[in-house]
C-alpha positions as CSV (number, residue, x, y, z in Angstrom):
1,V,0.1,0.1,-0.1
2,Q,1.7,3.4,-0.6
3,L,-0.4,7.1,0.5
4,V,-0.1,10.2,-0.8
5,E,-1.3,13.3,1.9
6,S,-2.0,16.6,0.4
7,G,-4.2,19.6,1.4
8,G,-2.5,20.9,4.1
9,G,-1.7,24.7,4.7
10,L,-1.8,28.3,6.3
11,V,-5.1,28.6,7.4
12,Q,-6.6,30.9,10.1
13,V,-7.8,30.3,13.4
14,G,-11.4,29.6,12.8
15,G,-10.9,28.0,9.2
16,S,-10.9,25.1,7.3
17,L,-8.6,22.4,5.0
18,R,-9.5,19.2,3.6
19,L,-7.1,16.5,4.0
20,S,-7.1,14.1,1.2
21,C,-5.2,11.2,1.4
22,A,-5.3,8.7,-1.6
23,A,-4.5,5.0,-1.8
24,S,-2.3,2.5,-4.1
25,G,-1.8,-0.9,-3.5
26,S,-3.5,-3.6,-3.0
27,G,-6.3,-4.9,-0.2
28,L,-7.0,-1.9,0.6
29,K,-10.7,-3.3,1.4
30,F,-8.4,-5.1,4.4
31,Y,-6.9,-1.4,5.8
32,L,-9.0,0.8,8.4
33,M,-7.1,3.9,7.1
34,G,-7.1,7.3,9.3
35,W,-5.0,10.1,10.0
36,Y,-3.0,11.0,12.9
37,R,-0.9,13.8,13.9
38,Q,2.5,15.0,15.2
39,A,3.6,18.8,16.3
40,P,6.7,20.1,17.3
41,G,8.1,17.8,20.3
42,K,5.8,16.1,21.0
43,Q,4.7,11.9,20.3
44,R,2.3,11.2,17.1
45,E,-0.9,11.0,17.7
46,S,-4.1,9.6,16.6
47,V,-6.5,12.0,15.3
48,A,-9.7,9.9,13.4
49,D,-9.8,6.5,11.8
50,I,-12.5,4.8,9.8
51,T,-13.4,1.9,8.5
52,N,-13.8,0.4,5.2
53,A,-17.8,0.0,5.9
54,V,-16.7,3.3,5.5
55,S,-17.7,4.7,9.1
56,P,-15.3,6.7,11.6
57,S,-14.7,4.8,13.7
58,Y,-13.1,6.9,16.4
59,Y,-12.4,10.3,16.2
60,L,-9.8,12.0,19.4
61,D,-12.0,14.0,21.4
62,S,-10.7,17.9,21.5
63,V,-11.6,17.5,17.6
64,K,-14.9,16.1,17.9
65,R,-17.7,17.8,16.5
66,R,-14.8,19.7,14.5
67,F,-13.5,17.6,12.4
68,T,-15.1,14.5,10.1
69,I,-13.7,11.5,7.9
70,S,-14.5,10.4,5.4
71,R,-13.5,7.9,2.7
72,D,-14.3,6.3,-0.8
73,N,-14.0,3.3,-1.9
74,A,-14.5,3.3,-5.5
75,K,-11.5,6.7,-5.1
76,N,-9.9,4.8,-2.6
77,T,-9.6,8.3,-0.9
78,I,-10.0,9.1,2.0
79,Y,-10.4,13.0,3.3
80,L,-10.2,15.1,7.2
81,Q,-12.6,17.7,6.4
82,M,-10.9,20.2,9.7
83,N,-13.2,22.6,10.6
84,S,-12.9,25.8,13.9
85,L,-9.6,25.1,13.0
86,K,-7.4,26.3,16.3
87,P,-3.3,26.4,17.0
88,E,-3.0,23.5,19.0
89,N,-4.5,21.3,15.6
90,A,-1.1,23.2,13.9
91,A,0.9,19.6,13.1
92,D,2.2,17.9,10.6
93,Y,-0.9,15.4,10.0
94,Y,0.1,11.4,8.8
95,C,-3.1,9.1,6.5
96,D,-2.1,5.8,8.2
97,A,-3.9,2.5,6.6
98,R,-3.2,-0.6,8.7
99,H,-4.1,-3.9,8.0
100,C,-7.2,-5.4,9.8
101,V,-5.3,-8.4,10.4
102,S,-0.9,-7.8,11.1
103,N,-1.3,-4.5,11.8
104,H,1.1,-3.6,10.4
105,H,0.8,0.3,9.5
106,T,1.6,2.3,6.1
107,W,1.9,5.8,6.2
108,G,2.1,8.4,4.0
109,Q,4.6,11.4,3.7
110,G,2.4,13.6,5.9
111,T,1.5,17.7,4.9
112,Q,1.7,20.5,7.3
113,V,-1.0,21.8,8.1
114,T,-0.2,25.4,10.3
115,V,-2.8,27.4,12.3
116,S,-2.2,31.3,12.6
117,S,-3.4,33.0,15.3
């Protein structure tokens, strides 16, 4: 599996961004897809993930009701719609694919989100 993120950038506090992650490879239906982020000096944390049945299965508490993860299986793409962005949401965001049997993680290269106040 290969993952390519896009959509990061600079946004003002309260603004919105939509991240995209295009996946390629075989057996994509066997992967739980998600978004992680890592801010400078902090550990990488899970933000949201979604099953192959396009049901969101997890949101980080601090992003609930502001971020929405979605998945288009026909396009092999997942999205993260981020609204009402806050300075603490600034980080490098990584797309993740976790195999449902082996639990092996595959990461994208990351996309930077900067929130200016």
